[in-house]
Structures are given as C-alpha cells and as structure tokens.
N, C-alpha and C positions, 0 to 999 in steps of 0.2 A: 417436580422438574424445575431446576434452578432458570429463573427468567433472567436473559441476561441482554445489556442495550448494548449493542456494538457500534462505535464511533469511529468513521474513516474519513483522516482530517486530509482533505488535498490544498493544493494551493489555490483552487477555485471556490470548492466549495466544501462544507462539511455535512457529509451524509451520514444518517442513523436509522438504526431500526433495531426493535427489540423483539424477542423471540415469542412468538406465534401472530405477530404481525406480517401483512404481504408487502404492504408498500413502503418504501424508503420514505424518510423525510430528509429535508436538507435547508440550508442557507449557505450566504456569501461565506468566504474567507479572505483571502485576499494576504497583500503584505505587510498588512498592521495588525493583522488579529493576533491578540494575547490569548493563554491559557485561560486567563480568567472570564473574557468576552466568550469563549469558545464554551465552559460550562454555562455561562450565563444564557447564550444560545440554546445549547441544549435543554437546560431548565423551561426555559420559554416556551418552546417547540415540540419537547415531549412529557409537556407535566400531566400529562392526563394517562401515561404510560407508568404500568409499575416494573420495575426491575429488581433482581436481588445482586446483581453485579455488572460491572462495566468492563467492557474491551475498548480499549481506543488504540487504532490503527496510526501511529503518529511519521509523519515525514520527514524521518531524519534517523539519528543513530540513537538506540536504546540499546543499554546493557544492563543483565540482570534487571529487568525489570524497572529501570530508571532512563530519562532522558539525559543524555549526556554531552549532547551537543545542540545549540540552536538550530532552527530550520532556516534552510536559504530563502522560502517563497514566503512565510510567515512574518510575523512579529517577535519580539524578545519576550522572554520570561520563564521559556518552558522547562530549561534546567534548575532542578530542584522544586517546582514545584509540587503541592500535595494533593494529588487528584483525589486520592481516599478518602481526605477531610473533606474536601469539595463538595463529592460525590454521596459523603456519606455513606459508603458500602466499599468490599472489594472490589480492585481495580487490578486489571492486568494490561501493561503496555506491551506494544510490538511495534516495529517497524511495517509501516502501511503496506509495503510491497511484500512483506513478509507473510502477512495475514491473507492476504488476496491470494497469494500462493498457497497458503494453507488448506484454503478454501477451494482451490485447483486440482489440489493434489488426489492424484491416482495411483501412484506406488512407484516404487522405483526411485531413480536419481530423476528430478526435475529441476530444469532450471526455469524461474519467471524473471521476466522484462516487464517493465510497466510502464508502459507510454501514457504518460501522463502532464502535469504540469512541466515536471521535470521527469527524470528517469528514475525509477525504483528497480531493483532486484532482490532474487533472495534465490538459494538453492534448499531443495529438500531431499536428503539422503536418508533411504529408508525409514523414514518418519520423522529425521531429527531436522528442523527447521534452522539453516544458516543462513540471515540476513548478509548482504552484501552492498557495497558501495561502490558502484562501478561508474556512477554519471560523471564524477569528476576526473576520471583518470584520460589522459591525452587522445585525442583521436583528431586527424585530419589538421584543421587551423582552429582547432579548440578542444572539447571536451566528447564524450560520448553524449550527454545532455545536451550541447548545443545543436546534435543533429537529430536526435531521436524525441525529444522533448514537445509540447504543444507549441514552443516558439518557435523550433526548426520547422515544424509544421506550418506555420505561417509565412515563415521567410521563405522555405524553399518550395512551397507549393506539395502537392500531395505526389506526384510520379517521382521526384529527385528524392523525399522524403521518404519513399516506401522503398525505395533502392537503398538507401542507408539503413534503414532499419533491415533488410533481408542480409545486407552484407556484416553487419554488426552481428544478428543473429548467426550467421555463418561462423564467422570467427569466434565466438564462444561454444558454439557447437563443436568446433573443430578441437580447443583445447580442453572441455569439459566431458565431451563424448555422454551428454545426458540420454536419458532413455525418452524423455519427455521434454519439450520445450513450448512454454505457454505467453503469449504476447498480449498481456493485460492492458489495464489502463484503461482513461476516458478516452484516447485517442486509438485504440487498439481498432475501432468502428470503422475509421478511415482507412484501415487497410482493404486493397482490393480483392486479396485474396490472403492467406497465412503464408509466409515463407515456407519452404520447402523444409520438410522436417518440422514443422510447427503446428500448434493450433492457436487459435484467436481465444481467449478468455473472455471473461464477463463479471463487470465490477460488483455484480451482485455475490459473485464468490466471496468477495471480503467479509461480508456479515455471516457466510457460513464459516470462515476462517475462525472470526472472532468468538463463534460459540465453540469451534472445535477448540480453542484453546483452553477450555476449561474442562473438557472432557479428560476421564482418569487416563494415565498414561501419554498423554501427550507431550511430546519430546521437543526441546527447542534449544541450541546453542547459542546465547546471548537471544535479542530481540529485535 
C-alpha cells in the first residue's frame, strides 16, 4: 500500500498526516511563509515518518498539477517551485478546498465552501473535482471572503457572520442546485448549526482527500 504524506497548507498553520498515523502534526504558516520554509518545516517535524508520495493542498490556484498564482495569505515563490525535487518523491498538488471537498464527497453534485483564513470553494460532479475561485467575487461592500473568512468572523462577531454564511450558501444553492453542500474549513466549528440544506465538514477530511487523489480512477478537472 502506498504511504502518502498529505500536507494541508493554511493561512494560519501547515497541517500534515501520513498514511497509517492517526494524529496530524502542524506548525505555524503566516503571510511570510515560502515554499522552501514549508518543505523545511515538514522535514523537521515529519522526519520520523516514511512515505512514498506527497499530496499538497495549496491555498490558491493550481492547474494541471502546477501552482499558477501566488497565494493571498502566504509569502511568495510558490509559482514554479519544484516540489518533486524538494521532497525527492512523486508529488501531486491540488487546491486545498478541493482536497477537503474530495475527502468529504459522498456522491452526486457537491458544493464545498471552506471557511478558513480565507474562503475556499470547490464542486465535485459525479466524482470529478472542479476547483472554484469564489472568494474574491463582489459581495455587499467587499468580496465573499470579506464576509465569510476568519477575519470576517473576528470583525463581525459570530451572530452576524453566521447570517452571511447562511445567505451566501443559499445563493450558491439557488444557482447550482447541488445534491449536497459541505461547510468546511477551520471556522466551520463556529457555526451554531449548519445552514439549511448544508452539513458541517471536518478538517480531517482534507487528509482523506489527499489520499484519495492517488487512488486509481480518481478524476479531477484542474486542481
């Protein structure tokens, strides 16, 4: 069985887990984190783990397995970085929201909204992963991310933030008519209850998604 090291890069922490282990590890990320620093942190904190392949959930735009846009909430240098050479084994990159969506998927058409440092989003249609980039589309006096991410939660307070999450989920559901809607990401725990027609995800599903990416027959459009 292939042992996969799954790395979930967030704006606050880098979390990682390898096949066969039960407890994820982490270290802080932040707005100055570069890919070299990320790799060094993984090697330092996971030096006792053996793995055959790596999946990286990246908080930004990935296309055909390559980072094509620098992240909003990290440092620079991600575009063009050779992760395969850095880790010395096969590496697959996928958008971080798409990775958690894949781990949360149960069938049909699923919409995933990741309430984290920013706002992640993805669709899965009959097993095909379709990463989205909804965070910076206009909404009220800013963007969706301005009303649904961690900064919005701190700025608006839980009651108002929860109302915006419910309203935005309702809007997307009216457009896409999904069979399933998952509200995931680190801030999902601050929802008193899931919005109507939604279920609350779990960050641990990101690790399952990273493993599923290596399974035979897994399909994705972009990453």
